[in-house]
C-alpha positions in Angstrom: 31.1 0.9 -15.8 28.1 2.0 -17.9 27.0 -0.7 -20.3 25.0 -0.3 -23.5 21.7 -1.0 -21.8 22.3 1.7 -19.2 23.2 4.2 -21.9 19.9 3.4 -23.5 18.2 4.1 -20.2 19.9 7.5 -19.9 18.9 8.5 -23.4 15.3 7.4 -22.8 15.2 9.4 -19.6 16.4 12.5 -21.3 13.8 12.0 -24.0 11.0 11.7 -21.5 12.1 15.0 -19.8 12.4 16.7 -23.2 8.9 15.8 -24.2 7.0 15.4 -20.9 7.0 18.7 -19.2 7.3 22.4 -19.8 10.8 23.7 -19.3 9.7 26.0 -16.4 8.6 22.9 -14.4 11.5 20.5 -15.0 15.0 19.9 -13.6 18.0 19.5 -15.9 18.3 16.2 -17.7 21.8 16.2 -16.3 20.5 16.4 -12.7 20.7 12.8 -11.5 18.5 13.5 -8.5 15.4 13.3 -10.7 16.3 10.5 -13.1 14.0 7.8 -11.8 11.0 10.1 -11.2 10.4 10.2 -15.0 9.3 6.5 -14.9 6.7 6.9 -12.1 3.1 7.3 -13.2 0.9 8.1 -10.2 -2.1 7.7 -12.5 -1.5 3.9 -12.7 -4.6 2.3 -11.3 -6.9 5.4 -11.4 -9.2 4.0 -14.1 -11.4 2.2 -11.6 -14.8 2.3 -10.1 -17.0 0.2 -7.7 -17.7 -2.4 -10.3 -14.2 -3.0 -11.6 -10.9 -2.2 -10.0 -7.8 -1.5 -12.1 -6.0 -0.5 -8.9 -8.5 1.7 -7.1 -5.8 4.2 -6.6 -5.7 8.0 -6.7 -2.6 10.1 -7.7 -0.9 10.6 -4.3 1.2 13.8 -4.4 3.4 13.2 -1.3 6.8 12.4 0.0 7.6 8.8 0.9 5.4 7.7 3.9 4.3 11.3 4.4 1.8 12.3 7.0 -0.3 14.1 4.4 -1.0 13.4 0.7 -2.5 15.7 -1.8 -4.7 14.7 -4.7 -7.1 16.3 -7.2 -10.8 15.6 -6.6 -13.0 14.7 -9.5 -15.7 13.3 -7.3 -17.8 14.7 -4.4 -16.6 15.2 -0.9 -16.8 11.9 0.9 -16.7 9.8 -2.2 -14.0 7.1 -1.8 -13.4 7.2 -5.5 -12.0 10.6 -5.2 -10.2 10.7 -8.6 -11.5 8.9 -11.6 -9.3 8.9 -14.7 -12.3 9.2 -17.0 -13.9 12.1 -15.1 -13.9 15.5 -16.8 -14.0 18.0 -14.0 -12.1 18.8 -10.9 -13.7 20.2 -7.7 -10.5 21.0 -5.8 -7.1 19.7 -4.7 -7.4 18.1 -1.3 -5.3 17.0 1.6 -6.1 13.3 1.9 -5.2 10.4 4.2 -7.3 7.8 2.3 -5.7 4.3 2.2 -8.4 2.8 0.0 -11.9 3.7 -1.3 -13.4 1.1 0.9 -12.0 2.6 4.1 -12.5 6.1 2.7 -10.8 9.3 3.9 -10.3 11.4 7.1 -9.0 14.8 8.0 -9.5 16.1 4.4 -9.8 19.7 3.3 -9.3 21.3 -0.2 -8.3 24.3 -2.1 -9.9 25.5 -5.4 -9.3 28.7 -7.4 -12.2 30.3 -9.3 -12.4 33.4 -11.4 -15.4 35.7 -12.3 -18.7 35.0 -10.7 -18.2 33.5 -7.2 -18.9 29.8 -7.4 -18.1 28.1 -4.2 -20.6 25.2 -4.0 -19.0 21.9 -4.8 -21.0 21.1 -8.0 -21.0 24.6 -9.3 -17.3 25.4 -8.8 -16.0 22.3 -10.7 -13.9 23.0 -13.8 -13.3 21.0 -16.9 -9.7 19.7 -17.3 -7.8 17.5 -19.7 -5.0 15.0 -19.1 -3.3 16.7 -21.9 -2.9 19.8 -19.6 -2.1 17.8 -16.5 1.3 16.9 -15.1 1.3 14.2 -12.4 4.4 13.2 -10.5 4.9 12.0 -7.0 6.6 15.3 -6.1 4.4 17.7 -8.2 1.0 18.1 -9.7 -0.2 20.7 -12.1 -3.5 21.1 -13.9 -5.1 23.7 -16.2 -8.6 24.6 -14.9 -10.2 25.5 -18.2 -13.3 27.2 -16.9 -11.2 29.7 -15.0 -8.0 30.0 -17.2 -6.1 29.1 -14.0 -3.2 26.7 -13.6 -3.1 25.1 -10.2 0.1 23.5 -8.9 1.0 21.7 -5.6 4.2 20.2 -4.3 4.5 18.4 -0.9 6.5 17.8 2.2 5.5 15.3 4.8 3.3 17.6 6.9 3.0 20.6 4.6 2.8 21.7 1.0 3.0 24.6 -1.3 0.3 25.6 -3.8 0.9 28.0 -6.8 -2.0 29.4 -8.7 -1.4 31.2 -12.0 -4.3 33.6 -12.7 -5.5 35.6 -15.7 -6.1 39.3 -15.6 -9.3 39.8 -13.5 -10.9 41.9 -10.8 -12.5 38.7 -9.4 -9.9 36.1 -8.5 -10.8 33.8 -5.6 -9.2 30.9 -3.7 -11.6 28.7 -1.7 -10.6 26.6 1.3 -13.3 23.9 1.8 -13.0 22.5 5.4 -15.4 19.7 4.6 -18.3 18.1 6.5 -18.7 16.3 9.9 -17.4 19.4 11.8 -15.1 22.2 10.7 -14.0 25.7 11.5 -12.2 28.4 9.5 -10.8 31.8 10.6 -9.5 34.3 8.1 -6.7 36.6 9.4 -6.4 39.3 6.7 -3.6 41.2 8.6 -1.5 38.0 8.6 -2.6 36.8 5.1 -3.6 33.5 6.7 -6.5 31.1 7.1 -6.4 28.8 10.1 -9.0 26.3 11.2 -9.7 22.6 11.6 -11.6 19.8 10.0 -13.0 16.7 11.7 -14.3 14.6 8.9 -13.6 10.9 9.3 -15.0 7.4 8.4 -14.5 6.0 11.9 -11.5 5.0 14.0 -11.1 8.3 15.9 -11.7 9.6 19.4 -14.2 12.3 20.3 -11.6 15.0 20.3 -10.2 14.3 16.9 -9.1 17.4 14.9 -6.9 18.2 11.9 -5.6 21.7 12.5 -4.5 23.6 9.4 -2.8 26.9 8.6 -2.6 28.4 5.1 -0.2 31.3 4.5 -0.7 33.4 1.4 1.8 35.7 -0.3 -0.8 38.2 -1.5 -3.1 40.6 0.6 -6.8 39.8 0.7 -9.2 42.3 -0.8 -12.3 40.1 -0.2 -13.1 37.7 2.7 -16.2 35.6 2.9 -17.1 32.3 4.6 -19.8 29.8 4.2 -21.7 27.9 6.8 -23.9 24.8 6.9 -26.0 24.1 3.8 -23.6 26.2 1.8 -25.0 29.4 3.3 -22.7 32.3 2.2 -21.8 34.8 4.9 -20.3 37.8 3.0 -17.5 40.0 4.4 -17.0 37.6 7.3 -13.8 36.1 8.6 -14.8 33.1 10.7 -17.3 30.3 10.7 -17.9 27.1 12.5 -20.3 24.3 12.0 -21.0 21.0 10.3 -19.5 22.1 7.0 -17.8 25.5 6.6 -15.3 27.1 4.3 -13.3 30.2 3.6 -13.1 32.5 0.5 -10.5 35.1 -0.1 -10.4 37.3 -3.2 -8.2 39.8 -5.0 -7.4 41.4 -8.4 -4.7 39.7 -10.5 -2.7 40.6 -13.6 -2.3 38.2 -16.5 0.1 35.4 -15.4 0.2 36.6 -11.8 1.1 33.7 -9.4 -0.3 33.4 -5.9 1.5 31.0 -3.6 0.0 29.3 -0.6 2.1 27.6 2.0 -0.1 25.1 4.0 0.6 22.7 6.9 -1.5 20.7 9.3 -1.3 18.9 12.6 -3.3 16.3 14.5 -2.0 17.8 17.8 -2.8 21.5 17.8 -2.9 24.8 15.9 0.5 25.7 17.3 1.9 22.4 16.1 0.5 23.1 12.6 2.4 26.5 12.6 5.5 24.7 13.8 5.2 22.1 11.0 4.9 24.9 8.4 7.9 26.7 9.7 10.0 23.6 9.9 9.1 22.0 6.6 8.7 25.0 4.3 9.8 28.2 6.2 11.1 30.7 3.6 11.5 28.1 0.8 10.1 29.1 -2.6 7.7 26.8 -4.4 10.5 25.5 -6.6 12.7 24.8 -3.6 10.0 22.7 -2.0 9.5 20.9 -5.3 13.2 20.2 -5.6 13.4 18.8 -2.0 10.4 16.6 -2.7 12.1 15.3 -5.9 15.3 14.6 -4.0 13.4 12.7 -1.3 11.8 10.5 -3.9 15.0 10.0 -5.9 16.8 8.9 -2.7 14.3 6.1 -2.1 13.7 5.1 -5.8 17.4 4.9 -6.5 17.9 2.2 -3.8 16.9 -0.2 -6.5 18.7 0.4 -9.8 17.2 -1.5 -12.8 18.9 -2.1 -16.1 16.5 -2.8 -18.9 15.7 -1.7 -22.5 12.0 -2.1 -22.0 10.6 1.3 -21.2 7.1 0.1 -20.2 8.6 -2.4 -17.7 10.8 0.3 -16.2 7.7 2.5 -15.8 5.7 -0.3 -14.3 8.5 -1.2 -11.9 9.1 2.3 -10.5 5.4 3.1 -10.5 4.8 0.0 -8.3 7.8 0.9 -6.2 6.3 4.4 -5.6 3.1 2.8 -4.3 5.1 0.5 -1.9 6.7 3.7 -0.5 3.5 5.5 0.5 1.9 3.4 3.3 1.8 3.1 6.2 1.8 6.8 6.6 3.7 8.7 9.3 1.3 9.7 12.1 3.8 11.4 14.4 5.2 14.9 14.6 8.1 16.7 16.2 7.3 19.0 19.1 9.0 22.3 19.9 11.9 20.5 21.6 12.2 18.1 18.6 10.8 15.1 20.5 8.9 12.5 18.6 5.2 12.8 19.6 1.9 11.8 18.2 -1.8 12.4 18.7 -3.2 8.9 19.6 -6.1 7.9 17.5 -6.7 5.3 20.2 -7.0 7.3 23.4 -7.1 10.9 22.2 -4.0 12.0 24.1 -0.7 13.4 22.9 1.8 10.6 23.5 5.5 10.2 23.1 7.0 8.1 20.4 6.3 6.9 16.9 2.9 6.1 15.3 2.1 4.9 11.8 -1.3 4.3 10.3 -3.4 3.6 7.2 -2.7 0.0 6.7 -4.5 -3.3 6.4 -2.2 -6.1 7.5 -4.4 -8.7 5.8 -2.9 -7.3 2.6 0.5 -6.1 3.5 1.9 -8.8 5.7 2.5 -10.8 2.5 5.1 -8.7 0.8 5.1 -5.0 1.9 6.6 -5.6 5.3 9.1 -8.2 4.1 10.2 -5.6 1.6 10.7 -3.1 4.4 12.8 -5.7 6.3 14.9 -6.1 3.2 15.3 -2.5 2.0 14.1 -0.3 5.0 14.9 -2.0 8.3 15.3 1.4 10.0 11.8 2.5 9.0 10.4 -0.9 10.0 12.0 -0.6 13.4 10.1 2.6 13.9 6.9 1.0 12.7 7.4 -1.8 15.3 7.8 0.9 18.0 4.5 2.3 16.7 2.8 -1.1 17.0 4.0 -1.3 20.6 2.6 2.2 21.2 -0.8 1.1 19.7 -0.9 -1.8 22.1 0.0 0.4 25.1 -2.7 3.0 24.1 -5.5 0.7 23.1 -4.8 -2.6 24.7 -4.6 -4.3 21.3 -2.5 -4.6 18.2 -4.0 -3.0 15.1 -5.1 -5.1 12.1 -6.7 -2.4 10.0 -5.9 1.1 11.2 -7.2 4.4 9.6 -6.3 6.2 11.7 -7.4 4.1 14.7 -8.9 0.6 14.8 -11.3 -0.1 11.9 -13.6 -3.1 11.5 -12.3 -4.4 8.2 -11.0 -7.8 7.0 -10.0 -10.8 9.1 -7.0 -12.6 10.5 -4.3 -12.0 13.1 -1.7 -10.6 10.7 0.1 -8.3 13.0 1.8 -11.4 14.3 3.7 -12.3 11.1 4.7 -8.6 10.6 6.2 -8.5 14.1 7.8 -11.9 14.0 9.3 -11.3 10.5 10.9 -8.1 11.7 12.3 -9.7 14.8 13.6 -12.8 12.9 15.3 -10.5 10.3 17.4 -9.1 13.0 15.6 -5.8 13.6 16.1 -4.4 17.1 15.4 -1.2 19.0 11.8 -2.1 19.8 10.3 -3.8 22.8 10.0 -7.4 21.6 8.7 -8.7 24.9 5.7 -6.4 24.9 5.0 -7.2 21.3 5.1 -10.9 22.0 2.7 -10.3 24.9 0.4 -8.4 22.5 0.6 -11.3 20.0 -0.4 -13.8 22.7 -3.3 -11.6 23.8 -4.6 -11.7 20.3 -4.3 -15.5 20.3 -6.0 -16.1 23.7 -8.4 -13.3 24.7 -11.8 -13.0 23.2 -13.3 -10.3 25.4 -12.9 -6.5 25.1 -11.9 -6.4 21.4 -12.6 -2.8 20.2 -13.9 -4.0 16.8 -14.4 -7.4 15.2 -11.3 -7.2 13.1 -9.0 -6.7 16.1 -7.8 -9.8 18.0 -9.3 -13.0 16.7 -13.0 -13.4 16.1 -14.0 -17.0 17.1 -10.8 -17.5 19.1 -12.5 -19.5 21.9 -13.8 -22.0 19.3 -10.5 -22.1 17.6 -8.6 -22.8 20.8 -11.0 -25.5 21.8 -11.7 -27.3 18.5 -8.7 -26.3 16.4 -10.9 -24.4 14.0 -13.6 -21.7 13.8 -16.8 -23.6 13.0 -18.9 -22.9 10.0 -22.3 -23.0 11.8 -21.8 -20.6 14.7 -22.5 -17.3 12.8 -18.9 -16.3 12.5 -18.5 -15.4 8.8 -15.4 -16.3 6.8 -14.6 -19.0 9.3 -12.4 -21.2 7.2 -10.3 -18.3 6.1 -9.9 -17.2 9.7 -8.8 -20.7 10.7 -6.1 -20.8 8.1 -4.8 -17.4 8.9 -4.8 -18.0 12.6 -2.8 -21.2 12.1 -0.2 -19.3 10.1 -0.1 -16.5 12.8 0.4 -19.3 15.4 3.4 -20.4 13.4 4.9 -17.0 13.5 4.3 -16.7 17.2 6.2 -20.0 17.6 9.1 -18.8 15.5 9.4 -15.6 17.5 9.1 -17.5 20.9 11.7 -20.0 19.7 14.2 -17.3 18.8 13.7 -15.7 22.3 14.5 -19.0 24.0 10.9 -19.7 25.0 10.8 -23.4 24.0 7.6 -24.5 25.7 5.7 -21.6 24.3 7.2 -22.2 20.8 6.3 -25.9 20.9 2.7 -25.1 21.9 2.2 -22.7 19.0 4.0 -24.9 16.5 1.4 -27.5 17.3 -1.4 -25.0 17.0 -0.1 -24.0 13.6 -1.0 -27.4 12.3 -4.7 -26.6 12.8 -4.9 -26.0 9.0 -5.2 -29.8 8.7 -8.6 -29.7 10.4 -10.2 -28.1 7.4 -8.7 -30.2 4.7 -11.4 -32.4 3.0 -9.7 -35.6 1.7 -12.7 -36.3 -0.6 -12.2 -33.2 -2.6 -8.6 -32.2 -1.7 -9.8 -28.7 -0.9 -10.2 -26.7 2.3 -13.7 -26.7 3.5 -15.8 -25.1 6.2 -16.4 -27.5 9.2 -19.3 -27.5 11.6 -19.1 -27.5 15.4 -19.8 -31.2 15.5 -16.9 -32.0 13.2 -18.9 -32.6 10.0 -18.0 -30.6 6.9 -20.4 -27.9 5.6 -23.1 -29.0 3.2 -23.6 -28.3 0.4 -20.0 -27.5 -0.7 -19.1 -25.7 -3.9 -15.3 -24.9 -4.1 -16.2 -22.2 -6.5 -18.4 -20.3 -4.0 -16.9 -17.0 -3.1 -17.2 -15.6 0.4 -19.2 -17.7 2.9 -16.5 -19.7 4.6 -13.8 -17.7 2.9 -12.8 -14.0 2.5 -13.0 -12.4 -0.9 -12.2 -15.7 -2.6 -13.2 -19.4 -2.7 -11.7 -22.7 -1.6 -9.6 -22.8 -4.8 -7.9 -19.7 -3.5 -7.6 -20.3 0.2 -6.6 -23.9 0.1 -3.1 -22.7 -0.5 -3.0 -20.5 2.6 -0.6 -22.8 4.4 2.4 -20.6 3.9 4.5 -22.2 6.6 3.9 -25.9 5.8 3.4 -26.4 2.1 5.0 -29.9 2.5 2.3 -30.7 4.9 -0.3 -29.7 2.4 1.4 -31.8 -0.3 1.1 -34.8 2.1 -2.6 -34.2 2.7 -3.2 -34.1 -1.1 -1.4 -37.4 -1.6 1.9 -36.3 -2.9 3.6 -33.9 -5.3 1.9 -35.0 -8.5 -1.6 -34.6 -7.0 -0.5 -31.3 -5.5 0.7 -30.0 -8.9 -2.5 -31.3 -10.5 -4.6 -29.2 -8.1 -2.4 -26.1 -8.8 -2.8 -26.8 -12.6 -6.6 -27.1 -12.2 -6.9 -23.6 -10.9 -5.2 -22.2 -14.0 -6.6 -24.6 -16.6 -10.3 -24.5 -15.7 -12.7 -21.7 -17.0 -13.2 -18.7 -14.7 -16.4 -20.1 -13.3 -17.7 -18.8 -10.0 -20.6 -18.8 -7.5 -21.4 -15.3 -6.3 -24.6 -16.2 -4.4 -23.1 -15.3 -1.0 -22.9 -11.7 -2.1 -26.0 -11.5 -4.2 -24.1 -9.9 -7.1 -20.8 -10.2 -8.9 -18.3 -8.3 -6.7 -15.4 -6.6 -8.5 -12.8 -9.1 -7.3 -14.7 -11.9 -9.1 -15.1 -9.8 -12.3 -11.3 -9.1 -12.2 -10.6 -12.8 -12.1 -13.0 -13.6 -14.8 -11.6 -11.2 -17.4 -7.9 -11.9 -16.8 -8.0 -15.2 -18.8 -6.0 -17.1 -16.2 -8.7 -19.6 -15.2 -9.6 -19.3 -11.5 -6.4 -17.6 -10.6 -7.4 -14.3 -9.0 -4.2 -12.3 -8.8 -6.2 -9.1 -8.3 -6.9 -10.1 -4.7 -4.3 -11.0 -2.1 -5.2 -14.6 -0.8 -3.8 -16.3 -3.9 -0.9 -14.1 -4.9 1.7 -16.5 -3.5 0.2 -19.5 -5.1 2.3 -19.5 -8.3 5.5 -20.0 -6.3 4.2 -23.2 -4.8 5.3 -25.3 -7.8 8.8 -25.0 -6.3 7.8 -27.0 -3.3 6.7 -29.9 -5.6 9.8 -30.0 -7.7 8.4 -28.3 -10.8 9.9 -24.8 -10.6 9.6 -24.2 -14.3 5.9 -23.9 -13.9 6.5 -21.1 -11.4 8.9 -19.4 -13.8 6.5 -19.6 -16.7 3.5 -18.2 -14.8 5.4 -15.5 -12.9 6.6 -14.1 -16.2 3.0 -14.2 -17.6 1.6 -12.3 -14.6 4.5 -9.7 -14.7 4.0 -9.0 -18.4 0.3 -9.4 -18.8 -1.5 -8.2 -15.7 0.6 -5.1 -14.9 1.1 -2.0 -17.1 2.1 1.6 -16.3 -1.3 2.9 -17.4 -4.4 4.1 -15.7 -5.8 0.5 -16.0 -2.5 -0.9 -15.0 -3.4 -3.2 -12.1 -5.7 -6.3 -12.2 -7.5 -5.5 -9.0 -7.1 -3.5 -5.8 -3.6 -2.1 -5.3 -4.1 -2.1 -1.5 -1.5 -0.1 0.4 1.4 -1.4 -1.7 0.7 -5.1 -1.6 -0.1 -5.8 -5.2 2.7 -3.5 -6.2 5.1 -5.2 -3.8 4.3 -8.5 -5.5 5.4 -7.0 -8.7 8.6 -5.4 -7.3 9.7 -8.7 -5.6 8.7 -10.9 -8.5 10.5 -8.7 -11.0 13.6 -9.0 -8.9 13.3 -12.8 -9.2 12.0 -13.9 -5.8 9.1 -13.5 -3.3 8.5 -13.9 0.5 6.0 -16.8 0.3 6.2 -17.3 4.1 7.3 -14.3 6.2 9.0 -15.4 9.4 10.9 -18.2 7.7 13.8 -15.9 6.5 13.5 -17.1 3.0 12.5 -15.8 -0.4 11.2 -18.2 -3.0 12.7 -18.1 -6.5 10.6 -17.1 -9.5 11.7 -15.6 -12.9 13.7 -12.4 -12.9 12.2 -9.8 -15.3 15.2 -7.6 -15.8 18.7 -8.0 -17.2 20.2 -6.6 -14.0 19.0 -5.1 -10.7 21.2 -3.7 -7.9 19.9 -3.4 -4.4 21.5 -0.7 -2.3 20.9 -2.0 1.2 20.7 0.1 4.3 23.6 -1.7 5.9 25.9 -0.4 3.2 26.0 -3.6 1.2 24.9 -4.1 -2.4 23.2 -7.2 -3.9 23.0 -7.6 -7.6 20.6 -9.9 -9.5 21.5 -10.5 -13.1 19.9 -12.6 -15.8 21.8 -13.4 -19.0 19.9 -14.5 -22.2 16.8 -12.9 -20.7 14.0 -12.0 -23.0 10.2 -12.0 -23.2 10.2 -15.6 -24.4 13.0 -16.7 -22.1 11.3 -17.0 -18.7 13.0 -20.3 -17.7 16.0 -20.6 -15.4 18.7 -22.8 -17.0 21.3 -22.4 -14.2 22.2 -20.0 -11.5 25.2 -18.9 -9.4 25.3 -17.2 -6.0 28.4 -15.2 -5.3 30.1 -17.1 -8.2 29.2 -20.6 -6.9 26.6 -22.9 -8.5 23.2 -22.3 -7.0 20.7 -25.1 -7.3 17.8 -24.3 -5.0 14.4 -22.6 -5.3 14.9 -20.3 -2.3 17.5 -17.8 -1.1 17.8 -16.7 2.6 17.1 -13.2 3.7 20.6 -13.2 5.3 22.2 -13.9 2.0 20.7 -10.8 0.5 21.8 -8.7 3.5 25.3 -9.9 3.3 25.6 -8.5 -0.2 26.9 -10.2 -3.3 25.4 -11.4 -6.6 22.8 -13.9 -7.8 23.3 -14.7 -11.5 20.7 -16.5 -13.6 21.1 -17.9 -17.1 17.7 -17.9 -18.8 16.3 -19.9 -21.7 13.3 -20.4 -24.0 12.7 -24.0 -22.8 12.4 -25.2 -19.2 15.4 -26.9 -17.6 13.6 -29.6 -15.7 16.8 -30.7 -14.0 17.4 -27.4 -12.2 16.6 -27.2 -8.5 14.4 -30.3 -8.3 16.1 -32.1 -5.4 14.6 -32.4 -1.9 17.2 -30.0 -0.7 16.2 -27.4 -3.3 12.7 -27.0 -1.8 11.9 -24.0 0.4 11.1 -24.2 4.1 8.1 -26.2 5.3 7.4 -26.9 9.0 6.8 -30.6 8.3 10.3 -31.0 6.8 11.9 -29.3 9.8 10.1 -31.5 12.3 
């Protein structure tokens, strides 16, 4: 039955389509396959730079979890900030695999049309553009390149794409293929109307034989063929070139409004596989047919969560965030001629059988992205687990930051919670024994780690002392200790579920190592020296040093698995709540001396006007939910609603810090639903404050789960009462199994807090200390 709110949504959707695109580029407003795409803004987060991140995103034109993305380039080749919302010119539209500006890109090449005098050098060929003449959707990008009177369009598949260039009348129309630096090759085949070649650019994490092979099929004969070689040296009337940085130029005459289409695909395996990918994913499809398939692919995934709301901005924010959650980790496997799943291994350089995924930093995404996959996409996450097992087989280690292979970035042992959470949520079809073996290797072996972020830096100290010391030249030691302790808990949980009781008990005990860094004098976590003394001097506001992109006020709460134990260390619930309150109530003071300048994460905390709460970075994103553990859930409800409505908007400055492979978006998606996975591998979500009147989850097992909130409003963030499947619900957590079984969770909201709802001991979420 369609209620009034849903009718409003349908009307708004129709209005967006009527006003937002030219009729030649839209689907019918009655075509339900495209309904939710209207809410997605891929430009959310693109108003960012090195000094201040409002997302640090680029508009990814892609299919969900696609092997390749496409994006316009406003900045130079190799610049991690590839697209800046305030930039005025575009240099090309490139195939990209960049997961973040800090990790940068690999296997990139670009297309750019020019008209008139041949301008092929990167700075010279750039054209002015306006957002007023730009259409940006997940399934489609179009921009008017004013200097050339050309409209450039692209629409994607997973491993291929179609370009369409609309030219003016001219005798000098060109399309450039820039194969980028760090090794490239191009070959023009005029008789086949093709360009083939490869690019090898990367930012690390690749074997010596790494290549991205590409093929571009044009629908118009070439009248001109040039290439350029190193140092932008033009080789006229040539058809092939190879060097450090080469490119291809094809030219022809065009009539006014003439459209030239390019079908392009790539492969990490071979030139033949690139041709196979092109034939399989595009074949004889027209541009519009490819676009429609991409739209259908997105609508299929977006429609798994149906939101009812009369707040258009919140709908846009929700579905824009959901789009980001559905991008990474990217597919890194292909289908061979016999339709077998194979992949080029970025770890050993061989073509191997089975799944592979990449471009992910688990330090970010273990918190909410992978729990979201377990809830909504268990089939996908099963494949990702197979890919993790393959990484272990091919490199000897689990990945922690992969792009495409091991990268030395961030800290922790966060592959463990990702694997354990998948297993404990009932996912099967992957080798749990070999993954447990890999988790244990991370936790015990110090030698042979390919980069410092893989395995556990300082593990010998940790296993001997119960912490990584402050004074042994292992940076961010306190943060490592806290994250290792939580990883140990997840190992214990997985071992216990597999009947390995002795192993489980050993790692449950190790998971209490967080206590070794708790300073009872200050009630904060603090670096500790090898001799057992705490670091001196100690400033809990000092970012970095013993911590990672945060300070003690942020990392003290990184005891995901045993909040009750932390409450005990702090002297009880009132003291615990007081410390939580302090973080929000104090001014945004900080000590940036470790870095020597104010890093962007600090600046983002400072300007948010939420005290020392730094939602723009991951270590503290679960903290608001911890009031539930101390019987003051109304404070969680109030602050969750504040973050949802204040720190996120569907605009280019719409995030409050790095988006980071879907994690900051996943926080929004979960929290808008009304709950959040504070401690993956405990099979619980912790209750917050539902943002929408009604949300329906279409689960992969065929069940549906509905979350509704009566009397909900901007100034009604407080839960008055709740019912689960029609029965009174009086706890601040819900099990993951309850969601998967289907049913309904109904909240009644109010303007004032109900301080009697869910405040019993039994209402508190899981803590290891309570279980023991």
